[in-house]
C-alpha positions in Angstrom: 0.0 0.0 0.0 1.2 3.5 -0.5 2.9 4.7 2.7 0.1 6.3 4.7 0.9 7.2 8.3 0.8 10.2 10.6 4.1 11.9 11.5 3.4 11.6 15.3 3.4 7.8 15.3 6.2 7.3 12.7 9.0 6.8 15.3 6.9 4.7 17.5 5.9 2.4 14.7 9.5 2.1 13.5 10.9 1.2 16.9 8.1 -1.3 17.6 8.5 -3.0 14.3 12.2 -3.3 14.8 12.0 -4.7 18.3 8.8 -6.8 18.5 8.6 -10.4 17.4 5.6 -12.4 16.4 3.2 -13.2 19.2 2.7 -17.0 19.1 3.5 -19.9 21.3 6.9 -21.2 20.5 5.8 -24.7 21.3 2.9 -24.6 18.9 3.6 -26.4 15.5 4.2 -23.9 12.8 2.2 -26.1 10.4 -0.9 -24.8 12.2 0.2 -21.1 12.3 0.2 -18.6 9.4 2.1 -15.4 10.1 0.8 -12.5 7.9 2.5 -9.1 7.6 0.4 -6.5 5.8 -0.4 -2.8 5.5 -2.8 -1.5 8.1 -6.5 -1.3 7.0 -5.8 -3.3 3.9 -8.0 -6.4 4.2 -11.8 -6.8 4.4 -13.6 -7.4 7.6 -14.0 -11.1 8.4 -11.7 -12.2 5.6 -9.2 -13.8 7.9 -11.8 -15.8 9.7 -13.3 -16.9 6.4 -9.8 -18.1 5.3 -9.5 -20.3 8.4 -12.8 -22.0 7.3 -11.5 -22.3 3.7 -8.2 -23.8 4.8 -10.0 -26.4 6.9 -12.2 -27.3 4.0 -9.3 -27.6 1.7 -6.8 -29.4 3.8 -8.7 -30.8 6.8 -6.3 -28.8 9.0 -6.8 -26.0 11.5 -4.9 -22.8 11.0 -4.3 -20.0 13.4 -3.4 -16.5 12.0 -0.8 -14.3 13.6 -1.6 -10.9 11.9 0.8 -7.9 12.1 0.8 -4.6 10.2 3.4 -2.2 9.0 3.3 1.4 7.6 6.7 1.6 5.8 8.1 -0.8 3.3 11.6 -0.5 4.5 10.7 -1.5 8.0 9.2 -4.7 6.7 12.2 -5.4 4.6 14.6 -4.8 7.5 12.8 -7.3 9.7 13.1 -10.0 7.1 16.4 -9.3 5.6 18.3 -8.4 8.8 16.2 -10.0 11.5 15.3 -13.2 9.5 11.7 -12.9 10.8 9.7 -16.0 9.8 6.6 -14.2 8.3 4.9 -16.6 5.9 3.3 -14.0 3.7 3.9 -10.3 3.3 2.6 -7.5 1.0 5.3 -5.2 -0.2 5.2 -2.6 -2.9 6.7 -3.3 -6.4 10.1 -1.7 -5.8 10.6 -3.7 -2.6 9.5 -6.8 -4.4 12.2 -6.1 -7.0 14.8 -5.5 -4.2 13.8 -8.8 -2.4 14.1 -10.7 -5.7 17.7 -9.4 -6.3 18.6 -10.2 -2.7 17.2 -13.8 -3.0 14.7 -13.2 -0.2 11.7 -14.8 -1.8 10.6 -18.4 -2.6 8.2 -19.3 -5.4 4.5 -19.6 -4.7 2.9 -23.0 -5.0 -0.1 -23.0 -7.3 -1.1 -26.6 -6.8 -4.2 -27.0 -4.5 -5.9 -30.1 -3.5 -9.6 -29.2 -4.1 -9.5 -25.5 -5.1 -9.1 -23.8 -8.5 -6.0 -21.7 -8.9 -7.6 -18.3 -8.5 -4.3 -16.6 -9.1 -5.0 -17.2 -12.8 -7.6 -14.4 -12.4 -4.9 -11.7 -12.2 -5.2 -9.5 -15.3 -2.6 -10.3 -17.9 -1.7 -6.5 -18.0 -0.8 -6.7 -14.3 1.1 -9.9 -14.7 3.2 -8.4 -17.5 4.0 -5.4 -15.2 5.1 -7.7 -12.4 7.3 -9.7 -14.7 9.2 -6.6 -15.6 10.8 -7.1 -12.1 12.2 -10.5 -13.1 15.9 -11.1 -12.2 17.9 -12.2 -15.3 18.4 -16.0 -15.3 15.6 -16.6 -12.6 12.0 -17.6 -12.8 9.5 -14.9 -13.9 8.7 -12.5 -11.1 5.1 -13.4 -11.2 6.1 -16.8 -9.8 7.3 -15.1 -6.7 4.7 -12.3 -6.4 1.0 -12.1 -6.9 -0.4 -8.5 -7.3 -2.9 -7.6 -4.6 -3.9 -4.0 -5.3 -2.7 -1.4 -7.8 -3.3 2.2 -8.6 -2.0 5.5 -9.9 -0.8 8.9 -8.7 -2.6 12.0 -9.9 -4.4 15.2 -8.9 -7.5 15.2 -6.7 -9.2 18.6 -7.1 -12.2 20.5 -5.9 -14.5 21.3 -8.9 -15.8 24.5 -7.2 -12.4 26.1 -7.5 -10.6 24.2 -10.3 -11.7 22.7 -13.6 -10.1 19.7 -15.3 -8.8 22.0 -18.1 -6.8 23.8 -15.5 -5.0 20.6 -14.7 -4.0 19.5 -18.2 -0.4 19.6 -17.3 1.6 19.0 -14.2 2.7 22.6 -14.7 -0.5 23.7 -12.9 1.2 23.0 -9.6 3.6 25.9 -10.3 1.0 28.5 -11.1 0.9 31.4 -8.7 -2.9 31.5 -8.5 -2.9 28.2 -6.7 -0.3 29.4 -4.1 -1.2 27.9 -0.7 -4.0 25.8 -2.1 -2.0 22.7 -3.0 -1.3 19.6 -1.0 1.5 17.2 -1.9 1.7 13.6 -0.9 4.7 13.1 1.3 6.1 10.5 -1.1 9.5 11.1 -2.6 9.2 8.5 -5.4 6.0 9.9 -6.8 7.2 13.6 -6.5 10.5 12.6 -8.2 8.8 11.1 -11.2 6.2 13.9 -11.5 8.9 16.6 -11.5 11.1 14.8 -14.0 8.1 14.3 -16.4 7.2 18.0 -16.3 10.8 19.0 -16.7 11.1 16.9 -19.9 7.6 17.7 -21.1 8.9 18.7 -24.6 10.9 15.5 -24.9 7.7 13.6 -24.2 5.8 15.5 -26.8 8.2 14.7 -29.6 8.8 11.1 -28.3 12.5 11.8 -27.6 12.0 10.3 -24.2 9.4 7.8 -22.8 7.6 8.0 -19.5 9.2 4.8 -18.3 12.6 6.0 -19.3 12.3 9.4 -17.6 10.8 8.1 -14.4 13.7 5.8 -13.9 16.5 8.2 -14.8 18.7 8.8 -11.8 21.5 10.6 -13.6 23.1 13.6 -11.8 21.5 15.9 -14.4 18.1 14.5 -13.8 18.4 14.7 -10.0 19.5 18.3 -10.2 16.5 19.0 -12.4 14.1 17.4 -10.0 15.5 19.3 -7.0 15.3 22.6 -9.0 11.7 22.1 -9.9 10.5 20.9 -6.5 12.2 23.8 -4.8 10.3 26.2 -7.2 7.1 24.4 -6.3 7.5 24.7 -2.6 6.0 28.2 -2.2 2.7 26.9 -3.6 2.5 23.9 -1.2 0.3 24.2 1.8 1.5 20.9 3.2 3.3 17.6 2.6 0.6 15.2 3.7 0.8 11.6 4.7 -2.8 11.1 5.8 -4.6 14.5 6.3 -5.0 15.3 2.6 -8.4 13.6 2.3 -9.8 15.5 5.2 -8.5 18.9 4.0 -9.9 18.4 0.5 -13.3 17.2 1.8 -13.4 20.4 4.0 -12.4 22.7 1.1 -9.3 23.8 2.8 -7.2 22.8 -0.2 -8.1 23.0 -3.9 -5.9 20.2 -5.2 -3.9 17.4 -3.8 -1.2 15.2 -5.6 -2.2 11.9 -4.2 -2.9 8.2 -4.8 -5.9 7.0 -6.6 -7.2 5.0 -3.7 -7.0 8.0 -1.4 -8.7 10.0 -4.0 -11.6 7.6 -4.4 -12.1 7.6 -0.6 -12.0 11.4 -0.4 -14.5 11.7 -3.3 -16.9 9.4 -1.6 -16.6 11.2 1.8 -16.9 14.6 0.2 -20.1 13.7 -1.7 -21.8 13.0 1.6 -21.3 16.7 2.6 -22.0 18.2 -0.8 -18.4 18.8 -1.9 -17.7 17.8 -5.5 -14.2 16.3 -5.9 -12.7 14.7 -9.0 -9.4 13.0 -10.0 -7.3 13.3 -13.1 -3.8 12.4 -14.5 -2.1 15.2 -16.4 -1.1 14.8 -20.0 2.6 14.2 -19.3 1.7 10.9 -17.5 2.3 9.5 -14.1 3.4 6.4 -12.2 1.4 3.2 -11.8 2.2 1.2 -8.7 1.5 -2.3 -7.4 1.4 -4.1 -4.0 1.8 -7.8 -4.1 1.8 -10.9 -1.9 5.1 -12.7 -1.6 6.5 -15.6 0.5 9.8 -14.7 2.2 12.8 -16.9 2.3 12.5 -17.6 6.0 8.8 -18.5 6.0 7.9 -21.6 8.1 4.6 -22.3 6.5 4.7 -21.7 2.7 1.9 -24.2 2.2 -0.6 -22.1 4.2 0.8 -18.9 2.6 0.1 -20.2 -0.9 -3.4 -21.1 0.1 -3.9 -17.6 1.7 -2.7 -15.9 -1.5 -5.0 -18.1 -3.6 -8.0 -17.4 -1.3 -7.4 -13.6 -1.6 -7.6 -13.9 -5.4 -11.1 -15.5 -5.3 -13.3 -12.8 -7.0 -15.8 -12.4 -4.1 -12.9 -12.0 -1.6 -11.1 -9.6 -3.9 -14.3 -7.4 -4.0 -14.6 -7.4 -0.2 -11.0 -6.2 0.1 -11.6 -3.4 -2.5 -14.6 -2.2 -0.6 -12.5 -1.9 2.6 -9.8 0.5 1.3 -10.9 2.1 -2.0 -8.0 0.6 -4.0 -8.3 -1.8 -6.9 -7.8 -5.6 -6.9 -5.5 -7.1 -9.6 -8.2 -9.7 -10.3 -10.0 -9.2 -13.7 -13.0 -11.5 -13.1 -16.4 -10.8 -14.8 -17.9 -10.5 -11.4 -15.7 -7.6 -10.5 -16.3 -5.8 -13.7 -20.0 -6.1 -13.2 -19.8 -4.9 -9.6 -17.7 -1.9 -10.5 -19.8 -0.6 -13.3 -21.6 2.7 -12.3 -24.4 3.7 -14.5 -24.6 7.2 -12.9 -21.3 8.2 -14.4 -21.3 10.5 -17.5 -18.2 9.2 -19.2 -17.2 5.7 -20.4 -13.7 4.4 -20.3 -11.8 1.8 -22.3 -10.8 -0.8 -19.7 -10.1 -3.5 -22.3 -6.4 -3.5 -21.3 -7.6 -4.9 -17.9 -10.8 -6.9 -18.4 -10.6 -7.7 -22.1 -12.5 -6.6 -25.2 -15.9 -6.7 -23.5 -14.7 -3.6 -21.4 -14.0 -1.2 -24.3 -16.8 1.1 -23.4 -17.9 0.8 -19.8 -18.8 3.2 -17.1 -16.0 2.8 -14.5 -14.5 5.3 -12.1 -11.3 6.7 -13.5 -9.7 6.5 -10.0 -10.1 2.8 -10.2 -9.7 1.9 -13.8 -8.1 4.7 -15.9 -8.8 4.8 -19.6 -6.5 2.8 -21.8 -5.1 6.1 -23.3 -4.2 7.3 -19.8 -2.5 4.0 -18.8 -0.5 4.2 -22.0 1.2 7.3 -20.6 1.9 5.8 -17.2 4.8 3.7 -16.1 6.1 1.9 -13.0 8.9 3.5 -11.0 11.5 0.8 -10.4 13.7 0.4 -7.3 16.1 3.3 -6.9 18.8 0.9 -5.7 22.0 2.6 -4.5 20.6 6.0 -5.6 17.9 5.8 -2.9 20.0 7.9 -0.4 20.7 10.6 -3.0 17.0 10.9 -3.8 16.1 11.0 -0.2 18.6 13.8 0.4 17.0 15.8 -2.4 13.6 15.2 -0.8 15.1 16.4 2.5 16.5 19.6 1.1 13.3 20.4 -0.7 11.1 20.0 2.4 13.7 21.4 4.8 14.0 18.3 6.9 17.2 17.4 8.7 17.3 14.0 6.9 21.0 13.3 7.3 20.8 13.1 11.1 17.5 11.5 10.9 18.9 8.7 8.7 21.7 8.1 11.2 19.3 7.9 14.1 17.1 5.4 12.1 20.0 3.3 11.3 21.2 3.2 14.8 17.8 2.3 16.1 17.6 -0.6 13.7 21.0 -1.9 14.5 20.6 -1.6 18.3 17.0 -3.0 18.1 18.0 -6.0 16.0 21.1 -6.6 18.0 19.1 -6.7 21.3 16.6 -9.0 19.7 19.2 -11.4 18.4 21.0 -11.4 21.7 17.7 -12.2 23.5 17.1 -15.0 21.1 20.5 -16.5 21.6 20.1 -16.2 25.4 16.8 -18.1 25.2 18.4 -20.8 23.1 21.3 -21.1 25.5 19.0 -21.4 28.5 17.0 -24.1 26.7 20.2 -25.9 25.8 21.4 -25.7 29.4 18.1 -27.1 30.8 18.1 -29.9 28.3 21.8 -30.8 29.1 21.0 -30.8 32.8 18.0 -33.0 32.3 20.1 -35.4 30.2 22.7 -35.6 32.9 20.1 -36.3 35.5 18.8 -39.2 33.3 22.2 -40.7 33.2 
């Protein structure tokens, strides 16, 4: 899920995620325990309980779920990569999936089930093709390791009372003086980096000298300098860098536009409608990024069997719909039931969603926050993992916002190292005590 959390609980969440371990009985067989690590508020009510029944029906075995949540991709990755946490199934974003693949931290997902269809086949071919772009050379396709759960875009949410769609034809609208103090920006460095670079090279896009995918993944020194320049010029217009308060400010009319994620936009539009505020969402002509969250089974998982069943269950169309209703984001499943459920006859415009659902969806009334028109998707691209350029991009983001990121990074690293060291020492001490007790018992038996 896109990183949504309030600043006041960021440090608390970070420290807790680094120090806490899974809450389950160490003596309980892991064959009967499924450890899930997911974004907060990212699964439908009652879905976990229904999975337990499904698993019992399929295997004849009981399963207990240990469910934990995270708010930052990198925290999840640290617990697995450095802490060797034995989560059975986790839900990272596409760039972290790519990183985990390159680090050999994932295992293939089993698609053979005793009495159940393989619902993973319902993932839209378009989505599977995007996930397979993350494939490591010489390895299995990335879609064998990751099954997309939700996906969406980044764009502009706007209040139709103050702004028209024509005003937002280009990302350049964000720099217009008339919108000074009326703009909110999602506190997300990856999305802002891509947006600024697309606008900086808008002429290259028009004459097809550069592509959206090429630009959004350009980390050359010249491109980084360009991004920093444009974002600093934008800063006077920005009323706030929001992680979670943008939806509320837009609903109350305190801001006129918000660069945000499609799922947040959909939620805000629905909430605003209940109080008579008309919000809409658009993606400017230069294009934008399209993102994906997916289920994977980490290298250190103790119950990959249950994890595979869990992923398959979440791909069942009725379950996929329930999860969509919970968070406003869009399932990767392209089943006819989902198309039928999402058609909204009250909408004025039709979209071409054939890229997702097939030829039967060439002219259907679907929300553009959920299923952008084929022509819009054609000018969107996935932002890949920044790799060793991540720190450089974060430093740009820090200078733009005025944060003291350098010292913050040091503190974060120290917290991770100290927390994980303490955790590992505790585990070793517990193992030592158990070994000592066993040795003493054996001596007494002799």
